[in-house]
GUDRENVEX-32105 format. One record per atom (N, C-alpha, C): x, y, z; residue in one letter; residue number from 1. Coordinates in steps of 0.2 Angstrom, whole numbers. Layout:
BEGIN
+-------+-------+-------+---+-----+
!  east ! north !    up ! r !   k !
+-------+-------+-------+---+-----+
!     X !     Y !     Z ! A ! NUM !
...
+-------+-------+-------+---+-----+
***
This chain:
BEGIN
+-------+-------+-------+---+-----+
!  east ! north !    up ! r !   k !
+-------+-------+-------+---+-----+
!   -42 !  -121 !    -9 ! M !   1 !
!   -44 !  -115 !    -6 ! M !   1 !
!   -45 !  -110 !   -11 ! M !   1 !
!   -50 !  -106 !   -11 ! D !   2 !
!   -51 !  -100 !   -16 ! D !   2 !
!   -47 !   -95 !   -13 ! D !   2 !
!   -44 !   -91 !   -18 ! R !   3 !
!   -40 !   -85 !   -17 ! R !   3 !
!   -45 !   -79 !   -16 ! R !   3 !
!   -43 !   -75 !   -12 ! H !   4 !
!   -47 !   -68 !   -12 ! H !   4 !
!   -42 !   -63 !   -14 ! H !   4 !
!   -45 !   -58 !   -16 ! Y !   5 !
!   -41 !   -52 !   -19 ! Y !   5 !
!   -44 !   -45 !   -17 ! Y !   5 !
!   -40 !   -40 !   -18 ! F !   6 !
!   -42 !   -33 !   -16 ! F !   6 !
!   -37 !   -29 !   -20 ! F !   6 !
!   -40 !   -23 !   -21 ! I !   7 !
!   -36 !   -17 !   -25 ! I !   7 !
!   -34 !   -12 !   -20 ! I !   7 !
!   -27 !   -10 !   -20 ! A !   8 !
!   -25 !    -6 !   -15 ! A !   8 !
!   -19 !    -1 !   -18 ! A !   8 !
!   -17 !     3 !   -14 ! I !   9 !
!   -12 !     8 !   -15 ! I !   9 !
!    -6 !     5 !   -10 ! I !   9 !
!     0 !     3 !   -13 ! P !  10 !
!     5 !     1 !    -9 ! P !  10 !
!     8 !     6 !    -5 ! P !  10 !
!    10 !     5 !     2 ! V !  11 !
!    12 !    10 !     6 ! V !  11 !
!    18 !     7 !    10 ! V !  11 !
!    24 !     7 !     7 ! P !  12 !
!    30 !     4 !    10 ! P !  12 !
!    34 !     9 !    14 ! P !  12 !
!    30 !    13 !    19 ! L !  13 !
!    33 !    18 !    22 ! L !  13 !
!    37 !    16 !    29 ! L !  13 !
!    43 !    18 !    29 ! L !  14 !
!    47 !    16 !    35 ! L !  14 !
!    45 !    19 !    41 ! L !  14 !
!    41 !    25 !    40 ! E !  15 !
!    39 !    29 !    46 ! E !  15 !
!    33 !    24 !    50 ! E !  15 !
!    29 !    21 !    46 ! L !  16 !
!    24 !    16 !    49 ! L !  16 !
!    28 !    11 !    53 ! L !  16 !
!    33 !     8 !    50 ! K !  17 !
!    36 !     2 !    53 ! K !  17 !
!    39 !     5 !    60 ! K !  17 !
!    42 !    11 !    59 ! Q !  18 !
!    46 !    14 !    65 ! Q !  18 !
!    41 !    15 !    71 ! Q !  18 !
!    35 !    18 !    69 ! L !  19 !
!    29 !    19 !    74 ! L !  19 !
!    27 !    13 !    77 ! L !  19 !
!    26 !     7 !    73 ! S !  20 !
!    24 !     1 !    76 ! S !  20 !
!    29 !    -2 !    81 ! S !  20 !
!    36 !    -1 !    79 ! E !  21 !
!    41 !    -4 !    84 ! E !  21 !
!    41 !     1 !    90 ! E !  21 !
!    41 !     7 !    89 ! A !  22 !
!    42 !    12 !    95 ! A !  22 !
!    36 !    11 !   100 ! A !  22 !
!    30 !    10 !    98 ! V !  23 !
!    24 !     9 !   102 ! V !  23 !
!    24 !     2 !   105 ! V !  23 !
!    28 !    -3 !   101 ! N !  24 !
!    28 !   -10 !   103 ! N !  24 !
!    21 !   -13 !   102 ! N !  24 !
!    18 !   -12 !    96 ! L !  25 !
!    11 !   -14 !    94 ! L !  25 !
!    10 !   -22 !    96 ! L !  25 !
!    16 !   -26 !    95 ! G !  26 !
!    15 !   -33 !    97 ! G !  26 !
!    13 !   -34 !   104 ! G !  26 !
!    14 !   -29 !   108 ! H !  27 !
!    12 !   -30 !   115 ! H !  27 !
!     4 !   -30 !   116 ! H !  27 !
!     1 !   -26 !   112 ! Y !  28 !
!    -6 !   -24 !   112 ! Y !  28 !
!   -10 !   -29 !   107 ! Y !  28 !
!    -7 !   -31 !   102 ! Y !  29 !
!   -10 !   -35 !    96 ! Y !  29 !
!    -7 !   -41 !    95 ! Y !  29 !
!   -11 !   -46 !    93 ! Q !  30 !
!    -9 !   -53 !    91 ! Q !  30 !
!    -6 !   -53 !    84 ! Q !  30 !
!    -9 !   -48 !    80 ! Q !  31 !
!    -6 !   -48 !    73 ! Q !  31 !
!    -4 !   -41 !    71 ! Q !  31 !
!     3 !   -41 !    70 ! V !  32 !
!     6 !   -34 !    68 ! V !  32 !
!     8 !   -35 !    61 ! V !  32 !
!     7 !   -30 !    57 ! Y !  33 !
!     9 !   -30 !    50 ! Y !  33 !
!    16 !   -28 !    49 ! Y !  33 !
!    19 !   -31 !    44 ! G !  34 !
!    26 !   -29 !    42 ! G !  34 !
!    26 !   -24 !    37 ! G !  34 !
!    31 !   -20 !    36 ! Q !  35 !
!    32 !   -15 !    31 ! Q !  35 !
!    30 !   -17 !    24 ! Q !  35 !
!    31 !   -24 !    22 ! E !  36 !
!    30 !   -26 !    16 ! E !  36 !
!    22 !   -27 !    15 ! E !  36 !
!    18 !   -27 !    20 ! D !  37 !
!    11 !   -28 !    20 ! D !  37 !
!     7 !   -22 !    20 ! D !  37 !
!    10 !   -16 !    21 ! F !  38 !
!     6 !   -10 !    22 ! F !  38 !
!     3 !    -8 !    16 ! F !  38 !
!    -3 !    -6 !    16 ! H !  39 !
!    -7 !    -4 !    10 ! H !  39 !
!   -13 !     0 !    12 ! H !  39 !
!   -16 !     3 !     7 ! L !  40 !
!   -22 !     7 !     8 ! L !  40 !
!   -27 !     3 !     3 ! L !  40 !
!   -32 !     0 !     6 ! T !  41 !
!   -37 !    -4 !     2 ! T !  41 !
!   -42 !     1 !    -1 ! T !  41 !
!   -43 !     0 !    -7 ! L !  42 !
!   -47 !     4 !   -11 ! L !  42 !
!   -54 !     0 !   -12 ! L !  42 !
!   -53 !    -7 !   -13 ! H !  43 !
!   -59 !   -11 !   -15 ! H !  43 !
!   -57 !   -18 !   -13 ! H !  43 !
!   -61 !   -21 !    -9 ! F !  44 !
!   -60 !   -28 !    -7 ! F !  44 !
!   -65 !   -32 !   -12 ! F !  44 !
!   -62 !   -37 !   -16 ! L !  45 !
!   -65 !   -41 !   -21 ! L !  45 !
!   -68 !   -47 !   -18 ! L !  45 !
!   -64 !   -50 !   -14 ! G !  46 !
!   -66 !   -57 !   -11 ! G !  46 !
!   -64 !   -62 !   -16 ! G !  46 !
!   -67 !   -68 !   -16 ! G !  47 !
!   -65 !   -74 !   -21 ! G !  47 !
!   -68 !   -72 !   -28 ! G !  47 !
!   -64 !   -73 !   -33 ! L !  48 !
!   -65 !   -72 !   -40 ! L !  48 !
!   -64 !   -78 !   -44 ! L !  48 !
!   -69 !   -79 !   -49 ! T !  49 !
!   -68 !   -84 !   -54 ! T !  49 !
!   -62 !   -82 !   -59 ! T !  49 !
!   -59 !   -86 !   -63 ! E !  50 !
!   -54 !   -84 !   -68 ! E !  50 !
!   -56 !   -78 !   -72 ! E !  50 !
!   -62 !   -79 !   -75 ! R !  51 !
!   -65 !   -74 !   -79 ! R !  51 !
!   -66 !   -67 !   -75 ! R !  51 !
!   -68 !   -67 !   -69 ! E !  52 !
!   -69 !   -61 !   -65 ! E !  52 !
!   -62 !   -58 !   -64 ! E !  52 !
!   -57 !   -62 !   -62 ! L !  53 !
!   -50 !   -60 !   -61 ! L !  53 !
!   -48 !   -56 !   -67 ! L !  53 !
!   -48 !   -59 !   -73 ! N !  54 !
!   -46 !   -56 !   -79 ! N !  54 !
!   -50 !   -50 !   -81 ! N !  54 !
!   -56 !   -49 !   -79 ! E !  55 !
!   -60 !   -43 !   -80 ! E !  55 !
!   -57 !   -38 !   -75 ! E !  55 !
!   -56 !   -39 !   -69 ! W !  56 !
!   -53 !   -34 !   -64 ! W !  56 !
!   -46 !   -32 !   -66 ! W !  56 !
!   -42 !   -37 !   -69 ! Q !  57 !
!   -35 !   -35 !   -71 ! Q !  57 !
!   -36 !   -30 !   -77 ! Q !  57 !
!   -40 !   -31 !   -81 ! C !  58 !
!   -41 !   -26 !   -87 ! C !  58 !
!   -44 !   -19 !   -84 ! C !  58 !
!   -49 !   -20 !   -80 ! R !  59 !
!   -52 !   -14 !   -77 ! R !  59 !
!   -47 !   -10 !   -73 ! R !  59 !
!   -43 !   -13 !   -69 ! L !  60 !
!   -38 !    -9 !   -65 ! L !  60 !
!   -33 !    -5 !   -70 ! L !  60 !
!   -31 !    -8 !   -75 ! K !  61 !
!   -26 !    -5 !   -79 ! K !  61 !
!   -30 !     1 !   -83 ! K !  61 !
!   -36 !     0 !   -85 ! E !  62 !
!   -40 !     5 !   -88 ! E !  62 !
!   -41 !    11 !   -83 ! E !  62 !
!   -43 !    10 !   -77 ! I !  63 !
!   -44 !    15 !   -72 ! I !  63 !
!   -37 !    19 !   -70 ! I !  63 !
!   -32 !    15 !   -69 ! A !  64 !
!   -25 !    18 !   -67 ! A !  64 !
!   -23 !    22 !   -73 ! A !  64 !
!   -24 !    21 !   -79 ! A !  65 !
!   -22 !    25 !   -85 ! A !  65 !
!   -25 !    32 !   -84 ! A !  65 !
!   -31 !    32 !   -81 ! T !  66 !
!   -35 !    39 !   -81 ! T !  66 !
!   -33 !    43 !   -75 ! T !  66 !
!   -29 !    40 !   -70 ! V !  67 !
!   -28 !    43 !   -64 ! V !  67 !
!   -21 !    46 !   -64 ! V !  67 !
!   -20 !    52 !   -63 ! Q !  68 !
!   -13 !    55 !   -63 ! Q !  68 !
!   -11 !    54 !   -56 ! Q !  68 !
!    -4 !    53 !   -55 ! P !  69 !
!    -1 !    52 !   -49 ! P !  69 !
!    -3 !    58 !   -44 ! P !  69 !
!    -4 !    56 !   -38 ! F !  70 !
!    -6 !    61 !   -33 ! F !  70 !
!    -2 !    60 !   -26 ! F !  70 !
!    -3 !    64 !   -21 ! T !  71 !
!     0 !    63 !   -15 ! T !  71 !
!    -5 !    63 !    -9 ! T !  71 !
!    -4 !    58 !    -5 ! L !  72 !
!    -9 !    58 !     1 ! L !  72 !
!    -5 !    59 !     7 ! L !  72 !
!    -9 !    62 !    12 ! T !  73 !
!    -6 !    63 !    19 ! T !  73 !
!    -9 !    59 !    24 ! T !  73 !
!    -4 !    56 !    28 ! I !  74 !
!    -6 !    52 !    34 ! I !  74 !
!    -5 !    57 !    39 ! I !  74 !
!   -11 !    58 !    43 ! N !  75 !
!   -10 !    63 !    48 ! N !  75 !
!   -14 !    62 !    54 ! N !  75 !
!   -16 !    56 !    55 ! H !  76 !
!   -20 !    54 !    61 ! H !  76 !
!   -20 !    46 !    62 ! H !  76 !
!   -21 !    44 !    68 ! L !  77 !
!   -22 !    37 !    69 ! L !  77 !
!   -29 !    35 !    70 ! L !  77 !
!   -31 !    29 !    68 ! V !  78 !
!   -38 !    27 !    68 ! V !  78 !
!   -38 !    20 !    72 ! V !  78 !
!   -44 !    19 !    75 ! T !  79 !
!   -45 !    12 !    78 ! T !  79 !
!   -52 !    10 !    76 ! T !  79 !
!   -53 !     4 !    76 ! F !  80 !
!   -60 !     1 !    74 ! F !  80 !
!   -62 !    -3 !    80 ! F !  80 !
!   -68 !    -3 !    82 ! G !  81 !
!   -70 !    -8 !    88 ! G !  81 !
!   -70 !    -4 !    94 ! G !  81 !
!   -70 !    -8 !   100 ! N !  82 !
!   -71 !    -5 !   106 ! N !  82 !
!   -65 !     0 !   108 ! N !  82 !
!   -67 !     5 !   111 ! E !  83 !
!   -62 !    11 !   112 ! E !  83 !
!   -56 !     9 !   116 ! E !  83 !
!   -58 !     5 !   121 ! D !  84 !
!   -53 !     3 !   126 ! D !  84 !
!   -48 !    -3 !   123 ! D !  84 !
!   -51 !    -7 !   119 ! R !  85 !
!   -48 !   -13 !   116 ! R !  85 !
!   -49 !   -13 !   109 ! R !  85 !
!   -47 !    -8 !   105 ! P !  86 !
!   -49 !    -8 !    98 ! P !  86 !
!   -46 !   -15 !    94 ! P !  86 !
!   -51 !   -17 !    90 ! R !  87 !
!   -48 !   -24 !    86 ! R !  87 !
!   -44 !   -22 !    80 ! R !  87 !
!   -44 !   -16 !    78 ! V !  88 !
!   -39 !   -14 !    72 ! V !  88 !
!   -36 !    -7 !    74 ! V !  88 !
!   -30 !    -6 !    73 ! F !  89 !
!   -26 !     0 !    74 ! F !  89 !
!   -23 !     2 !    67 ! F !  89 !
!   -24 !     8 !    65 ! A !  90 !
!   -22 !    10 !    58 ! A !  90 !
!   -20 !    17 !    58 ! A !  90 !
!   -16 !    19 !    53 ! A !  91 !
!   -14 !    25 !    51 ! A !  91 !
!   -20 !    28 !    47 ! A !  91 !
!   -22 !    34 !    49 ! G !  92 !
!   -27 !    37 !    45 ! G !  92 !
!   -25 !    42 !    39 ! G !  92 !
!   -28 !    42 !    34 ! V !  93 !
!   -26 !    45 !    28 ! V !  93 !
!   -31 !    51 !    27 ! V !  93 !
!   -29 !    57 !    25 ! E !  94 !
!   -33 !    62 !    24 ! E !  94 !
!   -37 !    61 !    17 ! E !  94 !
!   -43 !    62 !    17 ! E !  95 !
!   -48 !    61 !    12 ! E !  95 !
!   -47 !    67 !     7 ! E !  95 !
!   -44 !    65 !     1 ! T !  96 !
!   -44 !    70 !    -5 ! T !  96 !
!   -48 !    68 !   -10 ! T !  96 !
!   -50 !    73 !   -15 ! T !  97 !
!   -54 !    72 !   -20 ! T !  97 !
!   -51 !    67 !   -25 ! T !  97 !
!   -45 !    67 !   -26 ! S !  98 !
!   -42 !    61 !   -30 ! S !  98 !
!   -43 !    54 !   -27 ! S !  98 !
!   -42 !    54 !   -21 ! L !  99 !
!   -43 !    47 !   -17 ! L !  99 !
!   -50 !    45 !   -18 ! L !  99 !
!   -55 !    49 !   -16 ! L ! 100 !
!   -62 !    48 !   -16 ! L ! 100 !
!   -64 !    46 !   -23 ! L ! 100 !
!   -62 !    50 !   -28 ! R ! 101 !
!   -64 !    48 !   -35 ! R ! 101 !
!   -61 !    42 !   -37 ! R ! 101 !
!   -55 !    40 !   -35 ! L ! 102 !
!   -52 !    33 !   -37 ! L ! 102 !
!   -56 !    28 !   -34 ! L ! 102 !
!   -58 !    29 !   -27 ! A ! 103 !
!   -61 !    23 !   -23 ! A ! 103 !
!   -68 !    22 !   -26 ! A ! 103 !
!   -71 !    28 !   -28 ! N ! 104 !
!   -78 !    27 !   -31 ! N ! 104 !
!   -78 !    24 !   -38 ! N ! 104 !
!   -72 !    25 !   -42 ! Q ! 105 !
!   -72 !    22 !   -49 ! Q ! 105 !
!   -71 !    15 !   -48 ! Q ! 105 !
!   -68 !    12 !   -43 ! L ! 106 !
!   -67 !     5 !   -42 ! L ! 106 !
!   -73 !     2 !   -39 ! L ! 106 !
!   -77 !     6 !   -35 ! A ! 107 !
!   -83 !     3 !   -31 ! A ! 107 !
!   -88 !     8 !   -31 ! A ! 107 !
!   -91 !     9 !   -36 ! P ! 108 !
!   -97 !    14 !   -36 ! P ! 108 !
!  -103 !    13 !   -32 ! P ! 108 !
!  -104 !     7 !   -30 ! E ! 109 !
!  -110 !     5 !   -26 ! E ! 109 !
!  -107 !     2 !   -20 ! E ! 109 !
!  -103 !     5 !   -16 ! R ! 110 !
!  -100 !     3 !   -10 ! R ! 110 !
!  -106 !     2 !    -5 ! R ! 110 !
!  -105 !    -3 !    -1 ! H ! 111 !
!  -110 !    -5 !     4 ! H ! 111 !
!  -109 !    -2 !    11 ! H ! 111 !
!  -102 !     0 !    12 ! K ! 112 !
!  -100 !     3 !    18 ! K ! 112 !
!   -97 !    10 !    17 ! K ! 112 !
!   -96 !    14 !    21 ! P ! 113 !
!   -93 !    20 !    20 ! P ! 113 !
!   -85 !    19 !    19 ! P ! 113 !
!   -82 !    23 !    14 ! F ! 114 !
!   -75 !    22 !    13 ! F ! 114 !
!   -71 !    26 !    18 ! F ! 114 !
!   -67 !    22 !    22 ! V ! 115 !
!   -63 !    25 !    28 ! V ! 115 !
!   -56 !    24 !    26 ! V ! 115 !
!   -52 !    29 !    23 ! P ! 116 !
!   -46 !    27 !    20 ! P ! 116 !
!   -41 !    26 !    26 ! P ! 116 !
!   -38 !    21 !    27 ! H ! 117 !
!   -33 !    19 !    32 ! H ! 117 !
!   -28 !    14 !    30 ! H ! 117 !
!   -23 !    13 !    34 ! I ! 118 !
!   -17 !     8 !    33 ! I ! 118 !
!   -17 !     4 !    39 ! I ! 118 !
!   -19 !    -2 !    39 ! T ! 119 !
!   -19 !    -6 !    45 ! T ! 119 !
!   -12 !    -8 !    47 ! T ! 119 !
!   -11 !    -7 !    54 ! L ! 120 !
!    -4 !    -8 !    56 ! L ! 120 !
!    -5 !   -14 !    61 ! L ! 120 !
!   -10 !   -15 !    64 ! A ! 121 !
!   -11 !   -21 !    68 ! A ! 121 !
!   -18 !   -23 !    69 ! A ! 121 !
!   -20 !   -30 !    71 ! K ! 122 !
!   -26 !   -32 !    72 ! K ! 122 !
!   -26 !   -37 !    78 ! K ! 122 !
!   -32 !   -38 !    80 ! R ! 123 !
!   -34 !   -43 !    85 ! R ! 123 !
!   -30 !   -41 !    92 ! R ! 123 !
!   -34 !   -37 !    96 ! W ! 124 !
!   -31 !   -35 !   103 ! W ! 124 !
!   -29 !   -41 !   107 ! W ! 124 !
!   -24 !   -41 !   110 ! N ! 125 !
!   -21 !   -46 !   114 ! N ! 125 !
!   -25 !   -46 !   121 ! N ! 125 !
!   -29 !   -51 !   122 ! A ! 126 !
!   -34 !   -52 !   128 ! A ! 126 !
!   -30 !   -51 !   134 ! A ! 126 !
!   -24 !   -53 !   135 ! D ! 127 !
!   -20 !   -52 !   141 ! D ! 127 !
!   -18 !   -45 !   142 ! D ! 127 !
!   -18 !   -41 !   138 ! C ! 128 !
!   -16 !   -34 !   138 ! C ! 128 !
!   -21 !   -29 !   142 ! C ! 128 !
!   -20 !   -26 !   147 ! E ! 129 !
!   -24 !   -22 !   151 ! E ! 129 !
!   -23 !   -15 !   150 ! E ! 129 !
!   -17 !   -13 !   147 ! E ! 130 !
!   -15 !    -6 !   147 ! E ! 130 !
!   -18 !    -3 !   141 ! E ! 130 !
!   -19 !     3 !   141 ! P ! 131 !
!   -22 !     7 !   135 ! P ! 131 !
!   -16 !     9 !   130 ! P ! 131 !
!   -18 !    10 !   124 ! L ! 132 !
!   -13 !    12 !   119 ! L ! 132 !
!   -10 !    19 !   121 ! L ! 132 !
!    -4 !    20 !   120 ! P ! 133 !
!    -1 !    26 !   122 ! P ! 133 !
!    -3 !    32 !   117 ! P ! 133 !
!    -3 !    38 !   119 ! D ! 134 !
!    -5 !    43 !   114 ! D ! 134 !
!     1 !    44 !   109 ! D ! 134 !
!     0 !    45 !   103 ! M ! 135 !
!     5 !    46 !    98 ! M ! 135 !
!     2 !    50 !    92 ! M ! 135 !
!     7 !    53 !    89 ! T ! 136 !
!     5 !    57 !    83 ! T ! 136 !
!     9 !    54 !    77 ! T ! 136 !
!     7 !    55 !    71 ! L ! 137 !
!    10 !    53 !    65 ! L ! 137 !
!     9 !    58 !    59 ! L ! 137 !
!    14 !    59 !    55 ! Q ! 138 !
!    13 !    64 !    49 ! Q ! 138 !
!    18 !    61 !    44 ! Q ! 138 !
!    15 !    59 !    38 ! A ! 139 !
!    19 !    56 !    33 ! A ! 139 !
!    15 !    58 !    26 ! A ! 139 !
!    19 !    57 !    21 ! K ! 140 !
!    16 !    58 !    14 ! K ! 140 !
!    17 !    51 !    10 ! K ! 140 !
!    12 !    50 !     6 ! I ! 141 !
!    12 !    44 !     1 ! I ! 141 !
!    12 !    47 !    -6 ! I ! 141 !
!    16 !    46 !   -10 ! N ! 142 !
!    16 !    47 !   -17 ! N ! 142 !
!    13 !    41 !   -21 ! N ! 142 !
!     7 !    42 !   -23 ! V ! 143 !
!     3 !    37 !   -26 ! V ! 143 !
!     4 !    37 !   -34 ! V ! 143 !
!     8 !    32 !   -36 ! T ! 144 !
!    10 !    31 !   -43 ! T ! 144 !
!     8 !    25 !   -46 ! T ! 144 !
!     5 !    20 !   -42 ! E ! 145 !
!     3 !    14 !   -44 ! E ! 145 !
!    -3 !    11 !   -40 ! E ! 145 !
!    -7 !     7 !   -43 ! L ! 146 !
!   -12 !     3 !   -40 ! L ! 146 !
!   -10 !    -5 !   -41 ! L ! 146 !
!   -12 !    -8 !   -36 ! I ! 147 !
!   -10 !   -16 !   -36 ! I ! 147 !
!   -17 !   -20 !   -35 ! I ! 147 !
!   -17 !   -25 !   -39 ! L ! 148 !
!   -22 !   -30 !   -37 ! L ! 148 !
!   -18 !   -36 !   -33 ! L ! 148 !
!   -20 !   -36 !   -27 ! Y ! 149 !
!   -16 !   -41 !   -23 ! Y ! 149 !
!   -20 !   -48 !   -22 ! Y ! 149 !
!   -17 !   -53 !   -21 ! E ! 150 !
!   -19 !   -60 !   -20 ! E ! 150 !
!   -18 !   -61 !   -12 ! E ! 150 !
!   -22 !   -63 !    -8 ! I ! 151 !
!   -21 !   -64 !    -1 ! I ! 151 !
!   -19 !   -71 !     0 ! I ! 151 !
!   -13 !   -71 !     4 ! H ! 152 !
!   -10 !   -78 !     7 ! H ! 152 !
!    -9 !   -77 !    14 ! H ! 152 !
!   -15 !   -78 !    18 ! P ! 153 !
!   -14 !   -76 !    25 ! P ! 153 !
!    -9 !   -80 !    29 ! P ! 153 !
!    -7 !   -86 !    27 ! A ! 154 !
!    -2 !   -90 !    31 ! A ! 154 !
!     5 !   -88 !    29 ! A ! 154 !
!     6 !   -84 !    24 ! D ! 155 !
!    13 !   -83 !    21 ! D ! 155 !
!    15 !   -76 !    24 ! D ! 155 !
!    21 !   -74 !    23 ! R ! 156 !
!    24 !   -68 !    24 ! R ! 156 !
!    28 !   -66 !    18 ! R ! 156 !
!    27 !   -61 !    15 ! P ! 157 !
!    22 !   -56 !    16 ! P ! 157 !
!    15 !   -60 !    14 ! P ! 157 !
!     9 !   -57 !    17 ! R ! 158 !
!     3 !   -60 !    16 ! R ! 158 !
!     0 !   -58 !    10 ! R ! 158 !
!     2 !   -53 !     6 ! Y ! 159 !
!    -1 !   -51 !     0 ! Y ! 159 !
!     4 !   -51 !    -6 ! Y ! 159 !
!     2 !   -54 !   -11 ! R ! 160 !
!     6 !   -55 !   -17 ! R ! 160 !
!     3 !   -51 !   -23 ! R ! 160 !
!     7 !   -48 !   -26 ! I ! 161 !
!     5 !   -44 !   -32 ! I ! 161 !
!     3 !   -48 !   -37 ! I ! 161 !
!    -3 !   -47 !   -40 ! N ! 162 !
!    -6 !   -51 !   -45 ! N ! 162 !
!    -5 !   -47 !   -51 ! N ! 162 !
!    -7 !   -40 !   -51 ! T ! 163 !
!    -7 !   -35 !   -56 ! T ! 163 !
!    -5 !   -29 !   -54 ! T ! 163 !
!     0 !   -26 !   -57 ! L ! 164 !
!     2 !   -19 !   -55 ! L ! 164 !
!     0 !   -14 !   -61 ! L ! 164 !
!    -3 !    -9 !   -59 ! A ! 165 !
!    -5 !    -4 !   -64 ! A ! 165 !
!    -2 !     3 !   -62 ! A ! 165 !
!     2 !     6 !   -67 ! R ! 166 !
!     5 !    13 !   -66 ! R ! 166 !
!     0 !    18 !   -67 ! R ! 166 !
!    -1 !    23 !   -63 ! C ! 167 !
!    -5 !    29 !   -64 ! C ! 167 !
!    -3 !    33 !   -70 ! C ! 167 !
!    -8 !    35 !   -73 ! G ! 168 !
!    -7 !    40 !   -79 ! G ! 168 !
!    -4 !    37 !   -85 ! G ! 168 !
!    -3 !    30 !   -85 ! K ! 169 !
!     0 !    27 !   -91 ! K ! 169 !
!    -4 !    22 !   -94 ! K ! 169 !
!    -4 !    21 !  -101 ! E ! 170 !
!    -7 !    16 !  -104 ! E ! 170 !
!    -3 !    10 !  -103 ! E ! 170 !
!    -7 !     4 !  -101 ! Q ! 171 !
!    -3 !    -2 !   -99 ! Q ! 171 !
!    -2 !    -6 !  -106 ! Q ! 171 !
+-------+-------+-------+---+-----+
***
């Protein structure tokens, strides 16, 4: 099986795990993410050849070296799909100049708009008739590293670090 890859900011926030548990997202969704899988995707790469993987590893390090650490604010919740039964439930991240610049460096010719978010759950539970409760969330993320993840959907955690690049440092 071909491995798929993406570049992301790791987000191991306890607040997101606590929100997920307090709301009981497992009641509403078939797939609830664990704290070790929380991340903000900057660019999905899909399947890569060995040569392409090596190129992305180098490019990630080069880009990370040009990015100074910055802070992001999680300040809203986001859903994707049907309003009554959204297929994705996520924590929304405030768009900042630093974040948008970084996302554009990694994917200058993006085909879809960049919507910064941290997925907490996917696949609405068809047996659930109740609406999601109203909730609020406020948290900060200190962005100090970028990660090239390899996807392992059947494993826990789902995402394995392939390459870690520290912001503002030559690798």
